[in-house]
C-alpha positions in Angstrom: 86.0 113.5 80.1 87.4 116.3 78.0 90.4 118.6 78.4 89.4 121.9 76.9 91.2 125.2 76.5 89.6 128.5 75.5 91.7 131.4 74.2 90.9 135.1 73.7 92.5 136.5 70.6 93.9 140.0 71.2 96.3 142.5 69.6 100.0 142.2 70.1 102.2 145.1 71.1 106.0 144.7 71.4 108.0 147.3 73.2 111.6 147.6 74.4 112.3 150.4 76.8 116.0 149.6 77.1 118.5 151.9 75.5 122.2 151.3 75.1 124.5 154.3 74.6 127.6 153.1 72.7 129.6 156.0 74.1 128.6 155.5 77.7 131.1 156.3 80.4 131.1 153.9 83.3 132.9 155.5 86.3 134.4 152.9 88.6 136.7 155.1 90.6 134.5 157.3 92.7 137.0 157.5 95.5 140.0 158.5 93.3 140.9 162.1 93.3 140.3 163.8 90.0 143.8 165.1 89.8 145.2 161.6 90.3 143.0 160.3 87.5 144.2 163.1 85.2 147.8 162.5 86.0 147.5 158.7 85.3 145.7 159.4 82.1 148.4 161.8 81.0 151.1 159.2 81.9 149.4 156.6 79.7 149.0 159.1 76.9 152.5 160.4 76.9 154.3 157.1 77.7 156.6 158.8 80.1 159.2 156.3 81.6 157.3 153.3 80.3 158.9 149.9 80.9 156.4 147.5 79.4 155.5 147.0 75.7 152.4 144.9 75.0 151.7 143.7 71.5 148.0 143.0 71.1 146.0 141.3 68.4 146.9 139.2 65.4 147.2 139.3 61.7 146.7 142.7 60.2 144.9 143.9 63.4 147.9 144.4 65.7 148.8 147.3 67.9 151.6 148.1 70.3 150.8 149.6 73.7 153.3 151.2 76.1 152.6 151.0 79.8 154.1 150.9 83.3 154.7 147.6 85.1 154.0 148.9 88.6 150.6 150.3 87.6 149.6 147.1 85.7 150.6 144.7 88.4 149.0 146.9 91.1 145.7 147.0 89.4 145.5 143.4 88.0 146.8 140.2 89.5 146.8 138.8 85.9 149.8 141.0 85.0 151.8 139.9 88.0 152.1 136.5 86.3 151.9 137.7 82.7 154.8 140.1 83.0 157.0 137.6 84.8 160.0 136.1 83.1 158.0 132.9 82.5 155.6 134.6 80.1 157.4 137.8 78.9 160.8 138.6 77.7 163.2 141.5 78.5 164.8 143.6 75.8 166.9 146.7 76.7 165.2 147.0 80.0 161.7 146.9 78.4 159.4 143.9 79.2 157.8 142.6 76.0 154.5 140.7 76.2 152.3 139.4 73.4 148.5 139.2 73.8 147.1 137.9 70.5 143.7 136.7 71.7 142.3 140.2 72.5 141.6 142.9 69.9 143.5 146.2 70.2 140.2 148.2 70.5 139.1 146.1 73.5 142.5 146.1 75.2 142.7 149.9 74.8 139.4 150.3 76.7 140.7 148.1 79.5 144.1 149.7 79.7 142.5 153.1 80.1 140.4 151.7 82.9 143.5 150.4 84.6 145.0 153.9 84.5 141.9 156.0 85.2 139.3 153.8 86.9 136.7 154.7 84.3 135.6 152.9 81.1 134.5 154.5 77.9 132.9 152.2 75.3 132.8 153.3 71.7 130.3 152.0 69.1 133.0 149.9 67.5 133.6 147.8 70.6 131.4 145.0 71.9 130.5 144.9 75.6 130.6 141.2 75.4 134.2 141.2 74.1 135.2 143.6 77.0 133.5 141.3 79.5 135.4 138.2 78.2 138.7 140.1 78.2 138.1 141.6 81.6 137.5 138.2 83.0 140.8 136.9 81.6 142.7 140.0 82.8 141.0 139.5 86.3 139.4 143.0 86.3 136.5 141.8 88.4 134.8 145.2 88.8 134.7 145.8 85.1 133.3 142.3 84.6 130.5 142.7 87.2 129.4 146.1 86.0 129.3 145.2 82.3 127.7 141.8 83.0 124.9 143.6 84.9 124.4 146.0 81.9 124.1 143.1 79.5 121.7 141.2 81.7 119.5 144.2 82.2 119.6 145.7 78.7 118.9 143.3 75.8 119.5 146.1 73.3 123.2 146.1 74.2 123.5 142.8 72.4 124.1 142.2 68.7 123.9 138.8 66.9 127.7 138.4 67.0 127.6 138.9 70.8 125.0 136.2 71.1 127.1 133.7 69.1 130.2 134.7 71.0 128.6 133.9 74.4 127.0 130.7 73.1 130.6 129.5 72.7 131.6 130.6 76.3 129.2 128.7 78.5 131.4 129.3 81.5 129.7 132.7 81.8 126.5 131.1 83.1 124.3 134.2 83.5 125.3 135.7 80.2 125.0 132.3 78.5 121.4 131.9 79.7 120.6 135.4 78.3 122.3 134.6 75.0 120.2 131.4 74.7 117.1 133.4 75.4 117.9 136.0 72.8 118.9 133.3 70.2 115.6 131.5 70.8 113.5 134.6 70.6 115.2 135.9 67.4 116.9 132.9 65.9 117.0 134.4 62.3 119.2 137.2 63.5 121.6 134.7 65.0 121.6 132.3 62.0 122.0 135.1 59.5 125.1 136.5 61.3 128.4 136.1 59.5 129.7 134.4 62.7 127.2 131.6 62.6 129.1 129.5 60.1 132.1 129.7 62.3 130.3 128.2 65.3 131.9 125.0 66.6 129.7 121.9 66.1 129.4 121.3 69.9 127.9 124.8 70.4 125.6 124.5 67.4 124.2 121.3 68.8 123.6 122.9 72.1 121.5 125.5 70.4 119.6 123.0 68.2 118.7 121.1 71.4 116.5 123.9 72.7 112.8 123.4 72.3 112.2 127.1 72.6 113.7 128.1 69.2 111.0 130.3 67.7 111.5 129.3 64.1 109.8 126.8 61.7 111.7 123.6 61.6 112.2 123.8 57.9 114.0 127.1 58.3 116.2 125.6 61.0 117.0 122.8 58.6 117.9 125.3 55.9 120.3 127.1 58.2 121.9 123.9 59.3 122.5 123.0 55.6 124.1 126.4 55.1 126.4 125.8 58.1 127.2 122.3 56.8 128.1 123.4 53.3 130.3 126.2 54.6 132.1 123.7 56.8 132.5 121.0 54.2 135.6 120.9 52.0 135.2 120.6 48.2 131.6 121.8 48.1 131.9 125.0 46.1 128.3 125.5 44.9 125.1 125.8 46.8 123.2 124.3 43.9 122.9 120.6 44.9 121.9 119.6 41.4 125.6 120.1 40.5 127.0 118.0 43.3 128.7 114.7 42.9 127.7 111.7 45.1 131.0 112.4 47.0 129.7 115.9 47.8 126.6 114.5 49.5 128.6 112.0 51.4 131.0 114.7 52.6 128.0 116.8 53.8 126.4 113.8 55.5 129.7 113.3 57.4 129.8 117.0 58.4 126.2 117.0 59.7 126.2 113.4 61.1 126.1 114.7 64.8 123.7 117.5 64.1 120.9 116.0 62.0 119.4 114.1 64.9 118.4 117.4 66.6 116.1 118.4 63.7 112.4 117.7 64.3 111.6 116.1 61.0 108.5 114.4 62.6 107.2 117.8 63.6 107.5 119.3 60.1 104.4 119.6 57.8 104.4 117.0 55.1 104.9 119.7 52.5 108.0 121.0 54.3 109.4 117.5 54.6 108.9 117.0 50.9 111.4 119.9 50.4 113.9 118.2 52.6 113.8 114.8 50.9 113.7 116.4 47.4 117.2 117.8 47.8 118.9 116.0 50.7 117.3 112.6 51.2 120.8 111.0 50.6 122.3 112.7 53.7 119.5 111.6 56.1 120.4 108.7 58.5 119.5 105.3 57.1 115.8 104.4 57.5 114.8 107.9 58.8 113.0 108.9 55.6 110.8 105.8 55.5 109.8 106.3 59.2 108.9 109.9 58.7 106.7 109.1 55.7 105.1 106.3 57.7 104.5 108.6 60.6 102.7 111.2 58.4 100.5 108.4 57.1 99.7 107.0 60.5 100.3 109.2 63.6 100.0 106.0 65.8 103.1 104.6 64.1 105.9 104.3 66.5 109.3 104.7 64.8 112.6 103.4 66.1 113.9 107.0 65.8 113.2 109.1 68.9 110.5 111.7 68.1 111.5 115.0 69.6 108.8 117.4 70.7 107.7 120.5 68.7 109.6 123.7 69.4 107.9 125.4 72.3 107.0 128.9 71.2 105.7 131.0 74.1 102.1 129.8 73.8 99.6 129.2 76.6 98.2 125.8 75.8 98.9 122.2 77.0 96.8 120.8 74.1 97.9 122.5 70.9 101.3 124.0 70.0 102.4 127.1 68.2 102.4 125.3 64.9 98.8 124.4 65.4 98.0 128.0 66.3 99.5 129.1 63.0 97.2 126.7 61.2 94.1 127.7 63.1 94.9 131.4 62.6 95.0 130.9 58.9 91.6 129.3 59.1 90.2 132.3 61.1 91.4 134.8 58.5 90.8 132.4 55.6 94.4 132.3 54.4 95.3 129.4 52.2 98.6 128.5 53.9 99.4 128.3 57.6 101.1 131.2 59.3 104.6 130.8 60.8 103.9 131.4 64.5 105.9 134.6 64.7 103.8 136.1 61.8 100.4 135.3 63.2 98.2 138.5 62.9 96.3 137.4 66.0 97.0 137.0 69.7 95.7 134.0 71.6 95.3 134.9 75.3 94.4 132.1 77.8 91.1 132.9 79.6 90.1 129.5 80.9 91.7 126.2 81.6 89.4 123.8 83.4 92.2 122.0 85.3 93.0 125.3 86.9 89.7 127.2 87.0 87.5 124.2 87.8 85.4 121.7 85.9 81.8 122.3 85.2 79.5 124.4 83.0 79.3 127.2 85.6 83.0 127.6 85.5 83.0 127.8 81.7 80.4 130.6 81.7 82.0 132.5 84.6 85.3 132.6 82.7 84.3 132.8 79.1 81.0 134.7 78.8 81.1 138.2 77.2 84.8 137.9 76.3 84.5 138.3 72.5 85.8 135.9 69.9 87.2 132.7 71.4 88.9 129.5 70.3 87.9 126.3 72.1 90.3 123.3 72.1 89.3 119.9 73.5 91.4 116.9 74.2 89.3 113.7 74.7 90.7 111.6 77.5 92.0 108.2 76.6 91.4 108.5 72.9 93.8 111.4 72.4 91.5 113.1 70.0 92.0 116.9 69.7 89.0 118.8 68.5 87.7 122.3 68.8 85.9 125.2 67.3 86.2 129.0 66.7 83.4 131.4 67.8 83.8 134.8 66.2 81.0 136.2 68.4 81.0 135.6 72.2 79.6 133.1 74.7 76.6 133.8 77.0 74.5 131.7 79.3 71.5 133.3 77.6 70.9 136.4 75.6 69.9 139.3 77.8 66.7 140.2 76.1 65.4 136.7 76.9 66.0 137.2 80.7 62.4 136.1 81.4 63.5 132.6 80.4 66.5 132.4 82.8 64.8 129.7 84.8 64.7 127.5 81.7 68.2 125.9 81.7 67.5 124.1 78.4 66.7 127.3 76.5 68.9 127.4 73.4 69.4 130.8 71.7 70.7 130.4 68.1 73.3 132.9 67.0 73.9 133.6 63.3 77.4 133.8 61.8 79.2 132.5 58.7 82.7 132.7 60.2 82.7 130.0 62.9 84.1 126.6 62.3 85.0 123.3 64.0 88.1 121.2 63.5 90.1 118.1 64.3 93.8 118.0 64.9 93.8 114.3 66.0 96.0 113.6 62.9 98.1 116.7 62.5 99.4 115.5 59.2 95.8 115.6 57.9 93.9 118.2 59.9 90.2 118.4 59.3 88.3 121.8 59.0 84.5 122.0 58.9 83.1 125.5 58.2 79.5 126.6 58.7 76.9 125.0 56.4 73.8 126.6 58.1 74.8 130.0 59.6 71.5 130.7 61.4 72.3 128.2 64.2 76.1 128.4 63.9 76.6 129.2 67.7 74.3 128.2 70.5 74.0 130.0 73.8 72.6 128.0 76.7 73.1 128.2 80.5 73.1 124.5 80.9 75.7 123.8 78.1 79.3 124.6 77.6 80.6 125.7 74.2 78.1 124.7 71.5 78.8 124.8 67.8 75.8 124.1 65.6 72.7 122.3 66.9 74.6 119.0 67.5 77.9 119.4 65.7 80.1 120.0 68.8 78.8 120.7 72.2 79.7 120.0 75.9 76.9 119.2 78.3 78.5 117.6 81.3 81.8 118.1 83.2 84.5 119.4 81.0 88.2 120.3 81.0 88.5 123.4 78.9 91.3 125.5 77.4 89.8 128.9 76.4 91.5 131.8 74.6 90.4 135.1 73.3 91.0 135.9 69.7 91.6 139.4 68.4 93.3 140.9 65.4 96.6 142.7 65.9 96.5 146.4 65.5 
């Protein structure tokens, strides 16, 4: 029994219809009279009869705001406690309150909302920062509106916003969106200046995700970057200039993170890069086990083997890394594609476990669909084999319709671009290209996918994964 998938390869188009206006005005006070709003805005602007002074920010970024206690406490329950004698001090009849954990630009936006019921966001202020501050200041309406905006419009996020929310997992909906964005575009997250300031706990939470769409060797390189920046006494990125103590310090910094790197899922050539520079920081015994696993995929190491990162890819047999390798074979590229750079799209057209087992099901779903990739997993043995057909499948070529009653009729199709392969040992994949192009692909109503006269063919019940293959445009 076989488990087979067939993919159609099609062009990829990415679009984002969301737009974020950095100067958007969000009116929250529809029921307030315009004259009242104007009067309150003027009161804030001119500081008439103020009795509260709030010192916001820290370091060089500090600003003093003058406000009115009655308005603040009426609009926010937070200020009822914050401006009490327990948290604030009284000087010459003025209540003084310090708020160092909110930036002046964010506080100014929220203070204007408290006075006017509307919120105006400039391009120098992050919606995420406003959301976090509005939650703390118990401005629930602001929080709900801006949360909805962030959930509906991914373009409103920048990499710093993603990292900020990744460190505030109490905002569950926003956290899930931030994880999705980080997984979909991890390089933007890892290249952000804020990445090196991530706490270890939050970095580990990100590394745990199988959905990170990035080659494992790149994830490793970003982790090394984070480790170096968070290790004292390492002043140079050139590891050839390090002392043994430097390596030991880095090992201690990364000791809780390294176990979430998928070394066993790297290509042997990528792992060579890891051990060439940083073998000494790997956990004891890991290097020997990874090497042994590459030599013998049936080897069972004591270290837990984490699964490959799950790129969005419609196959239960091969993974995104396999797809990058197969795509390089299709276009005759010497090195495998990173999944995100594949110039082809694999679209599932047939999975036997869903569409039904049998030759008829194969032809019903796969005939006349253009170039296809067939992937087969042999039950019990675990073998993964398959082939690429650059033409199409048919039960029989139309001009031979008089022979339709002959189930055993084989029509030979000529191509020099088809191939068959084995991924049973992913460390040593096997590719076999056409040697006799005249009978490279066989069409027959009583057979499933057939490559060559007897090289790879399915004659009985089958479980197929089929996908179309088409160049990107």
